[in-house]
C-alpha positions as CSV (number, residue, x, y, z in Angstrom):
1,M,3.2,22.6,-8.6
2,T,0.3,25.1,-9.9
3,G,-1.4,22.2,-12.3
4,S,-2.0,20.4,-9.0
5,L,-4.2,23.7,-7.1
6,R,-7.4,22.0,-8.5
7,D,-6.5,18.3,-6.1
8,I,-6.0,20.8,-3.2
9,P,-8.6,21.2,-0.8
10,W,-10.2,25.1,-1.1
11,G,-10.3,25.8,2.9
12,L,-6.2,24.2,2.8
13,Q,-5.8,26.8,0.4
14,V,-6.7,29.2,2.7
15,V,-4.5,28.0,5.7
16,E,-1.7,27.6,3.4
17,W,-2.0,30.9,2.7
18,L,-2.7,32.6,5.8
19,S,0.7,30.6,7.2
20,S,2.6,31.9,4.3
21,K,2.0,35.5,5.4
22,C,2.0,35.2,9.1
23,C,4.3,32.3,9.9
24,Q,7.4,32.6,7.7
25,Q,9.5,32.5,10.3
26,H,8.3,29.6,12.0
27,R,9.0,26.6,9.2
28,I,7.0,23.3,11.0
29,N,7.2,19.8,9.6
30,K,4.7,19.7,7.1
31,M,4.7,15.5,7.2
32,A,3.6,15.6,11.2
33,W,0.8,19.2,10.5
34,H,-1.3,17.2,7.7
35,R,-1.1,13.7,10.0
36,G,-2.8,15.3,12.3
37,C,-5.2,17.3,10.8
38,V,-6.4,13.6,8.7
39,L,-6.6,11.6,12.1
40,A,-8.5,15.0,13.7
41,L,-10.5,15.6,10.5
42,T,-11.6,11.3,9.6
43,Y,-12.3,11.2,13.9
44,L,-14.7,13.8,13.6
45,A,-16.4,13.4,10.5
46,Y,-16.8,9.7,12.3
47,T,-17.9,11.0,15.2
48,C,-20.7,11.7,13.3
49,Y,-21.4,8.8,11.5
50,H,-22.0,6.6,14.6
51,M,-23.9,10.1,16.2
52,S,-26.1,10.2,14.1
53,R,-27.1,5.9,14.2
54,K,-27.2,6.8,17.9
55,P,-30.7,8.6,18.4
56,I,-33.3,5.3,16.9
57,S,-32.5,3.5,20.2
58,V,-33.1,6.1,22.9
59,V,-36.1,6.7,21.1
60,K,-37.9,3.4,20.7
61,N,-38.9,3.7,24.5
62,V,-41.0,6.6,23.5
63,L,-42.3,5.5,20.4
64,S,-44.1,2.5,21.9
65,L,-45.6,4.1,25.4
66,N,-48.9,4.0,26.4
67,C,-50.0,7.7,26.8
68,S,-53.0,6.9,29.3
69,T,-50.6,5.1,31.9
70,L,-47.8,7.9,32.2
71,S,-48.4,11.6,33.2
72,P,-46.5,14.3,30.8
73,P,-43.3,15.9,31.2
74,P,-42.8,18.8,33.2
75,N,-44.3,22.0,31.5
76,F,-45.4,19.9,28.3
77,V,-49.4,21.8,27.9
78,I,-51.2,18.3,26.4
79,N,-54.0,19.6,24.3
80,A,-57.1,18.2,21.9
81,T,-54.1,17.6,19.3
82,N,-51.6,15.6,21.5
83,R,-54.0,14.3,24.0
84,D,-54.1,10.6,22.9
85,T,-50.0,10.4,21.1
86,W,-48.2,13.4,23.2
87,C,-45.8,10.5,24.6
88,D,-46.5,7.0,21.6
89,W,-46.5,7.1,17.9
90,A,-48.2,5.1,15.3
91,P,-47.5,2.7,14.1
92,F,-45.3,1.4,17.0
93,N,-47.7,2.0,19.9
94,T,-49.6,-1.8,19.7
95,D,-48.1,-5.5,21.4
96,D,-45.8,-5.8,18.1
97,A,-43.8,-2.7,19.0
98,T,-40.7,-3.9,19.2
99,A,-41.2,-6.4,16.3
100,L,-41.9,-3.2,14.4
101,L,-38.4,-1.2,15.8
102,G,-36.4,-4.5,15.3
103,T,-37.8,-4.0,11.5
104,L,-36.3,-0.2,11.3
105,D,-32.8,-1.5,12.6
106,S,-33.2,-4.2,9.5
107,A,-33.7,-1.6,7.2
108,F,-30.8,-0.4,7.7
109,L,-28.6,-2.6,8.8
110,F,-29.0,-4.8,5.9
111,A,-29.2,-2.4,3.9
112,Y,-25.6,-1.0,5.1
113,A,-24.5,-4.3,5.0
114,A,-25.8,-4.9,1.2
115,A,-24.0,-1.2,-0.1
116,M,-21.0,-1.5,2.0
117,F,-19.5,-4.4,-0.5
118,L,-20.2,-1.7,-3.8
119,S,-18.5,1.1,-1.1
120,G,-15.7,-0.2,-1.1
121,F,-15.5,-0.8,-4.5
122,V,-15.9,2.6,-5.7
123,A,-14.2,4.4,-2.7
124,E,-11.0,2.8,-3.7
125,R,-11.7,4.3,-7.9
126,V,-12.5,8.4,-6.6
127,N,-10.9,11.4,-4.8
128,L,-12.0,10.1,-1.2
129,R,-12.0,13.7,-0.1
130,Y,-15.6,14.0,-2.3
131,F,-16.8,10.8,-1.3
132,L,-17.0,11.6,2.5
133,S,-18.4,14.8,2.1
134,F,-21.2,13.9,0.0
135,G,-21.9,10.3,2.3
136,M,-22.0,12.5,5.0
137,L,-24.3,15.0,3.4
138,V,-26.3,12.2,2.7
139,S,-26.9,10.5,5.7
140,G,-28.0,14.1,7.7
141,I,-30.9,14.4,5.4
142,S,-31.9,10.8,5.7
143,C,-31.6,11.1,9.7
144,Y,-32.9,14.9,9.5
145,L,-36.1,13.5,7.6
146,F,-36.8,10.9,10.3
147,G,-37.0,13.9,12.4
148,I,-39.4,15.9,10.9
149,A,-41.8,12.5,10.8
150,R,-43.3,14.2,14.2
151,S,-43.6,18.3,13.0
152,F,-45.1,16.1,10.1
153,N,-47.7,14.2,11.6
154,I,-46.4,10.6,9.7
155,H,-47.3,7.8,10.5
156,S,-46.4,5.4,7.7
157,L,-43.7,2.0,8.8
158,W,-43.3,2.7,5.3
159,Y,-41.7,6.0,5.1
160,F,-40.2,5.2,8.0
161,V,-38.7,1.9,6.9
162,L,-37.6,4.0,3.7
163,V,-35.4,6.7,5.3
164,Q,-33.9,3.9,7.6
165,A,-32.8,2.1,4.5
166,L,-31.3,5.7,2.7
167,G,-29.4,6.3,5.8
168,G,-28.6,2.6,6.0
169,V,-26.9,2.9,2.0
170,F,-24.9,6.4,2.7
171,Q,-23.1,5.6,5.9
172,T,-21.7,2.8,4.5
173,S,-19.1,5.8,2.4
174,G,-17.8,6.6,6.1
175,W,-16.4,3.3,7.1
176,P,-14.0,2.6,3.9
177,G,-13.2,6.2,3.5
178,V,-11.6,6.7,6.9
179,V,-9.9,4.2,6.5
180,T,-8.2,4.3,4.4
181,V,-7.5,7.7,4.3
182,V,-5.7,7.6,7.3
183,G,-4.0,4.3,6.2
184,N,-2.8,6.4,3.2
185,W,-1.1,9.0,5.8
186,F,0.6,6.4,8.9
187,G,2.6,3.2,8.0
188,K,2.8,0.2,10.4
189,G,4.5,1.8,13.2
190,K,2.6,1.9,16.5
191,R,-0.2,1.3,14.2
192,G,-2.3,-0.5,16.2
193,L,-1.5,2.2,19.4
194,I,-3.0,4.9,16.7
195,F,-5.6,3.2,15.6
196,G,-6.7,2.2,19.1
197,V,-7.0,5.9,19.9
198,W,-8.7,6.8,16.4
199,N,-11.1,4.2,16.5
200,S,-12.4,5.7,19.7
201,H,-14.8,7.8,17.5
202,T,-17.0,4.9,17.1
203,S,-17.9,5.3,20.8
204,L,-17.9,9.0,20.9
205,G,-20.3,9.1,18.7
206,N,-22.6,6.0,20.3
207,I,-22.2,8.6,24.0
208,L,-22.6,12.0,22.2
209,G,-25.8,10.4,20.1
210,S,-27.1,8.7,23.6
211,L,-26.9,12.4,24.9
212,I,-28.4,14.5,22.6
213,A,-31.6,11.2,22.0
214,A,-31.5,11.9,25.3
215,E,-32.2,15.8,25.5
216,F,-34.6,15.7,23.8
217,V,-36.5,12.2,24.1
218,E,-39.3,12.6,26.6
219,T,-40.4,16.8,25.3
220,D,-39.8,16.4,21.1
221,W,-38.1,13.2,20.3
222,G,-38.0,14.4,16.5
223,L,-35.0,16.6,17.4
224,S,-32.8,13.7,18.6
225,F,-32.9,13.1,14.5
226,I,-32.9,16.2,13.3
227,V,-29.8,17.5,15.6
228,P,-27.6,15.1,14.4
229,G,-28.6,15.0,11.8
230,A,-27.9,18.8,11.2
231,I,-24.2,18.4,12.8
232,M,-23.1,15.6,10.0
233,G,-24.2,18.0,7.2
234,I,-22.1,20.7,8.8
235,V,-19.1,18.5,9.8
236,G,-19.7,17.1,6.1
237,F,-19.2,20.0,4.2
238,V,-15.5,20.7,6.9
239,I,-14.4,17.7,5.3
240,F,-15.2,19.3,1.8
241,L,-13.4,22.0,2.9
242,F,-10.4,20.4,4.3
243,L,-9.4,16.5,4.1
244,V,-6.4,15.6,2.3
245,P,-7.3,12.4,1.0
246,N,-3.3,11.0,0.0
247,P,-0.2,12.7,1.2
248,V,0.4,12.8,-3.2
249,D,-2.3,15.6,-3.3
250,V,-0.2,17.7,-1.2
251,G,3.2,17.1,-2.4
252,C,4.3,14.5,0.1
253,S,5.2,10.5,-0.1
254,P,3.2,8.0,1.6
255,P,4.3,5.3,3.1
256,R,6.2,2.8,2.7
257,P,5.0,-0.9,3.4
258,I,7.8,-3.2,3.9
259,G,9.2,-5.3,0.9
260,Y,6.9,-4.4,-1.9
261,R,5.4,-0.6,-2.5
262,R,7.1,0.9,-5.8
263,L,8.7,3.9,-4.2
264,D,11.9,6.2,-5.1
265,T,14.0,5.2,-1.3
266,T,15.8,8.4,-1.6
267,N,12.9,10.2,-1.4
268,S,11.0,8.7,0.7
269,S,10.4,7.1,4.2
270,D,8.6,3.8,5.8
271,E,6.6,6.9,7.2
272,G,7.1,8.8,4.5
273,S,7.8,12.8,3.7
274,C,6.7,15.8,2.4
275,A,9.4,18.2,-0.3
276,E,9.5,21.0,2.5
277,D,11.0,18.8,5.2
278,V,13.5,16.9,3.3
279,E,14.4,20.3,0.5
280,A,18.1,20.4,2.4
281,S,19.2,17.3,1.4
282,H,16.8,16.3,-1.5
283,T,16.3,19.1,-5.4
284,G,13.8,18.5,-7.9
285,G,10.7,17.9,-5.2
286,D,8.5,18.8,-8.3
287,D,9.2,16.8,-10.4
288,D,9.3,13.8,-8.2
289,T,5.8,15.0,-6.3
290,Q,4.3,15.0,-9.8
291,S,5.2,11.6,-10.5
292,L,3.5,10.1,-7.2
293,R,0.6,12.8,-8.0
294,S,-2.0,10.5,-9.8
295,E,-3.5,8.0,-7.3
296,T,-6.8,10.7,-6.3
297,S,-6.1,13.5,-8.1
298,P,-9.3,13.3,-10.6
299,M,-11.8,11.9,-9.1
300,L,-12.5,9.1,-11.2
301,C,-9.1,6.9,-12.8
302,V,-10.2,6.5,-16.2
303,N,-7.3,5.3,-18.1
304,R,-5.0,3.1,-15.8
305,H,-3.1,1.9,-18.8
306,T,-1.2,5.4,-18.9
307,Q,2.3,6.1,-17.5
308,N,1.2,9.6,-15.6
309,D,-3.1,8.6,-15.1
310,C,-3.6,5.7,-11.9
311,E,-0.1,3.6,-11.4
312,E,-1.9,1.4,-8.8
313,T,-4.4,-0.2,-10.3
314,A,-7.8,-0.8,-7.6
315,V,-7.8,-5.2,-6.5
316,G,-11.0,-6.6,-7.3
317,F,-13.8,-8.4,-5.0
318,I,-11.6,-12.1,-5.8
319,G,-8.3,-10.9,-5.3
320,A,-9.0,-9.4,-1.7
321,I,-10.9,-12.5,-0.1
322,S,-8.0,-14.0,-2.3
323,I,-5.4,-12.5,0.8
324,P,-4.8,-14.8,3.7
325,G,-7.2,-13.6,6.6
326,V,-9.9,-11.7,4.7
327,V,-12.3,-14.8,5.1
328,E,-11.7,-15.3,8.7
329,Y,-11.8,-11.9,10.2
330,S,-14.9,-11.5,8.5
331,L,-17.0,-13.9,10.0
332,S,-15.5,-13.3,13.2
333,L,-16.1,-10.1,12.7
334,F,-19.7,-11.3,11.8
335,F,-20.6,-12.4,14.8
336,A,-18.5,-9.9,17.1
337,K,-20.6,-7.0,15.4
338,L,-23.8,-8.8,16.0
339,V,-23.1,-8.4,20.0
340,S,-21.9,-5.0,19.5
341,Y,-24.7,-3.5,17.5
342,T,-27.2,-6.1,19.6
343,F,-25.7,-3.3,22.6
344,L,-26.1,0.0,20.5
345,Y,-29.3,-0.6,19.3
346,W,-31.1,-2.6,22.3
347,L,-29.2,-1.7,25.5
348,P,-31.6,1.7,26.7
349,L,-34.6,-0.6,25.9
350,Y,-33.0,-3.2,27.9
351,I,-32.1,-1.4,31.3
352,V,-35.4,0.2,31.2
353,S,-37.2,-3.1,30.8
354,S,-35.4,-4.7,33.8
355,T,-35.7,-1.4,36.2
356,K,-37.7,1.3,37.7
357,Y,-34.7,3.8,35.4
358,S,-36.5,6.7,33.2
359,A,-36.2,6.4,29.2
360,S,-33.1,9.4,29.4
361,L,-31.8,7.8,32.6
362,S,-31.1,5.0,30.6
363,A,-30.0,6.2,27.9
364,D,-27.4,8.3,29.1
365,L,-26.5,4.9,31.1
366,S,-26.5,3.2,28.1
367,T,-23.3,4.9,27.5
368,L,-21.0,3.8,29.5
369,F,-20.3,0.3,27.5
370,D,-19.2,2.7,24.8
371,V,-16.8,4.5,27.9
372,G,-15.7,1.1,27.7
373,G,-16.2,0.0,24.1
374,I,-13.4,3.5,23.9
375,A,-11.0,1.3,26.6
376,G,-11.1,-1.9,24.5
377,A,-10.4,0.0,21.4
378,V,-7.0,0.9,22.6
379,I,-6.0,-1.6,25.2
380,A,-6.3,-4.4,21.9
381,G,-4.5,-2.0,19.7
382,V,-1.2,-1.7,22.5
383,F,-1.9,-5.3,22.7
384,S,-1.5,-6.2,19.5
385,D,1.9,-3.7,18.8
386,Y,3.6,-4.7,21.6
387,C,3.0,-9.0,20.9
388,G,2.7,-8.6,17.0
389,M,0.1,-11.2,17.0
390,S,-3.9,-9.2,16.0
391,A,-6.1,-12.8,16.0
392,L,-4.4,-13.8,19.9
393,T,-5.6,-10.5,21.0
394,C,-9.1,-10.6,19.9
395,A,-9.3,-14.1,20.7
396,V,-8.2,-13.3,24.9
397,M,-11.1,-10.3,24.3
398,L,-14.3,-12.2,23.0
399,F,-12.9,-15.5,25.5
400,L,-13.6,-13.4,28.5
401,A,-16.9,-11.6,27.3
402,V,-18.8,-14.2,27.8
403,P,-18.5,-15.1,31.8
404,M,-18.9,-11.3,31.3
405,L,-22.0,-11.4,29.1
406,F,-23.1,-13.7,31.8
407,I,-22.7,-11.7,34.8
408,Y,-24.4,-8.5,33.8
409,D,-27.8,-10.4,32.4
410,Y,-27.5,-11.7,35.8
411,I,-26.4,-9.8,38.4
412,G,-26.2,-6.1,36.5
413,T,-29.8,-4.7,37.3
414,I,-29.3,-5.3,40.9
415,N,-28.2,-0.9,41.6
416,V,-26.6,2.0,39.7
417,G,-23.4,1.0,40.9
418,V,-23.2,-2.5,40.0
419,N,-24.7,-1.9,36.5
420,V,-22.0,1.2,35.9
421,V,-18.8,-0.7,36.4
422,L,-20.5,-4.6,34.1
423,L,-21.7,-2.1,31.7
424,L,-17.8,-1.0,31.6
425,L,-16.3,-4.1,31.4
426,A,-18.4,-5.6,29.3
427,G,-17.9,-2.8,26.2
428,L,-14.5,-2.9,26.7
429,L,-14.9,-7.0,26.1
430,V,-17.2,-7.1,23.5
431,N,-16.0,-3.7,21.2
432,G,-11.9,-4.3,21.8
433,P,-11.8,-7.4,18.9
434,Y,-14.8,-5.7,16.8
435,A,-12.0,-2.3,16.8
436,L,-9.1,-4.1,16.5
437,I,-10.3,-6.4,13.3
438,T,-11.9,-3.4,11.5
439,T,-9.0,-1.0,12.0
440,T,-5.6,-2.4,12.8
441,V,-6.3,-5.9,10.5
442,S,-8.0,-4.2,8.0
443,A,-5.1,-1.8,7.1
444,E,-2.8,-4.8,7.0
445,L,-4.4,-7.1,4.9
446,G,-5.5,-3.9,2.5
447,T,-2.1,-3.8,2.1
448,H,-0.4,-7.2,2.5
449,P,3.2,-8.9,1.0
450,S,0.5,-11.1,-1.2
451,L,-0.6,-8.2,-3.3
452,G,3.1,-7.6,-4.9
453,D,2.8,-4.3,-6.9
454,N,-1.4,-4.1,-7.2
455,S,-1.5,-3.0,-3.8
456,K,-3.8,-0.5,-4.1
457,A,-6.3,-2.7,-1.7
458,L,-7.8,-1.2,1.6
459,A,-10.6,-0.1,0.9
460,T,-11.9,-2.9,-0.8
461,V,-10.2,-5.1,2.0
462,T,-11.8,-2.8,4.0
463,A,-14.9,-2.9,3.5
464,I,-15.7,-6.8,2.6
465,I,-14.2,-7.5,6.5
466,D,-16.7,-4.8,7.5
467,G,-19.8,-5.7,5.3
468,T,-19.7,-9.6,6.3
469,G,-19.5,-7.4,10.0
470,S,-22.6,-6.1,9.0
471,I,-24.8,-8.5,7.9
472,G,-24.3,-9.6,11.6
473,A,-25.1,-6.5,12.6
474,A,-28.1,-6.6,10.7
475,V,-29.0,-9.9,11.8
476,G,-27.9,-9.7,15.6
477,P,-30.9,-7.1,16.5
478,L,-33.5,-8.0,14.3
479,L,-32.4,-11.3,16.1
480,A,-32.9,-9.6,19.8
481,G,-36.3,-7.8,19.0
482,I,-38.2,-11.5,18.7
483,V,-36.2,-13.3,21.4
484,S,-37.1,-11.1,23.3
485,R,-40.6,-10.5,22.4
486,W,-41.0,-14.5,22.5
487,A,-38.2,-15.9,25.2
488,G,-37.4,-13.1,27.4
489,W,-34.6,-10.8,27.4
490,H,-32.6,-13.8,29.5
491,S,-32.6,-15.7,25.7
492,V,-30.8,-12.6,24.2
493,F,-28.1,-12.7,26.4
494,Y,-27.2,-16.8,25.8
495,M,-27.6,-15.8,22.0
496,L,-25.2,-13.1,22.8
497,M,-22.4,-15.5,24.2
498,A,-23.1,-18.0,21.4
499,A,-22.0,-15.3,19.0
500,D,-18.8,-14.7,21.0
501,L,-18.3,-18.1,21.1
502,M,-18.3,-18.1,17.6
503,A,-16.3,-15.3,15.7
504,L,-13.6,-16.9,18.9
505,L,-13.9,-19.9,16.9
506,F,-13.7,-18.4,13.2
507,L,-10.6,-17.1,14.4
508,S,-9.0,-20.3,16.0
509,K,-6.9,-21.1,13.2
510,L,-5.2,-18.0,13.4
511,V,-4.8,-17.6,16.8
512,C,-2.6,-21.3,16.2
513,K,-0.4,-19.6,13.0
514,D,0.2,-15.8,15.9
515,L,1.3,-19.1,18.0
516,R,3.5,-21.0,16.1
517,L,5.1,-17.8,14.7
518,Y,5.8,-16.3,18.4
519,A,7.0,-19.8,19.3
520,Q,9.9,-19.4,15.9
521,R,11.1,-15.7,16.9
522,R,11.5,-16.9,20.3
523,R,13.5,-19.9,19.1
524,A,15.1,-17.0,16.9
525,V,16.5,-15.4,19.6
């Protein structure tokens, strides 16, 4: 295995060398150890992706303010340079501020949606450690560039639009990358629970992004972007040092999807194993491991027709959308993500406009929606594992989300207590289906039995589903900015309720299928 060291991350080599010197008498389960590291690293990585997306929703509250009607924060010194612009920022200090800020959201989200389909295609064909590290580095730079606009007194709308678009393109490295890595290491058993807990990184990233931005928003909003951008770049370097994208890179066999992945059943289980973990009952592990080490060893799989290179070929776009359920879940996610991202980008501003709370308090309150989202992701995953009916799980939560949005719209801002409770419930019901579709469902469809031997489609399917959803994520905030300006916030909530109903409609065929299969299982018992 000496020839394969180039594929083992440098940081991991150091850790393994230290452990061999210090812990020779304590044997550990190598598969479990690597899985724990993969979950922690991918969790940390995608937390940073969402952390760097969130500041714009918080900073909107100050970019569009009228300085002449406000008092500066404590200890803030007004001078001749900042007298007229200490709190607002051209070109967003006009009556069209909501539309212009909505343009920034759209630049990011439409770039994200368009690039996602290409990103899945690339992710299926490269070493995911390099893919994620590079994507995080450039995403952090784009976030940093937005923040330095305040330091360098940049007021060009096109500058902000281009920076947002750049961030949108490179943020697409995140989701196909982390889902594929986790899917490579974990089998189907308890996948809903694992993904449900793991998917809380989305909400945690939103919470951290809001809290960091809120810390600086009323004094120096540029730091609201610079700090998350710097953190993301640092974590990207950690991913480069330690992430193992595939079990075969470190001499382990991958989990075996039931019935169709070609592995030697004498060497592997459905959950995968490492040579060191089974050496007492198996010999010749080096040869077996070497035969498995092909999927991500080189940066690109150049020759797919040789025996020793790229045993599983990546599925194309047409093959991926032909998998049963991909189209239905993609269209449902379009509307589910429209609702979720409208809250992501506009909730702090909605709270400010409908109450007398400060920008900082509104940002803090908006994090409760994401706290509810964490609970929703776990509940959806556990229920999906228990009943085996992902479509029905999503449909129930989407159905309940409609009256919850109506209630929050009309009584959510009565007082802080009511706002807190309703935001938690709304986050649970809105983000639960979104989380389940983008994780557990995508992983199952990406290794669907209909693919036969050609089963390397996880990143492609994930990108198709999330890319379609991301178009909805781009449309939602754009429409919210326009509708709130011309028809008010009540109309925005009616739009969100209609979107949830459309998401439910596209799942109806799959719900019927789930119920038929459940009835068949009951009759067979």
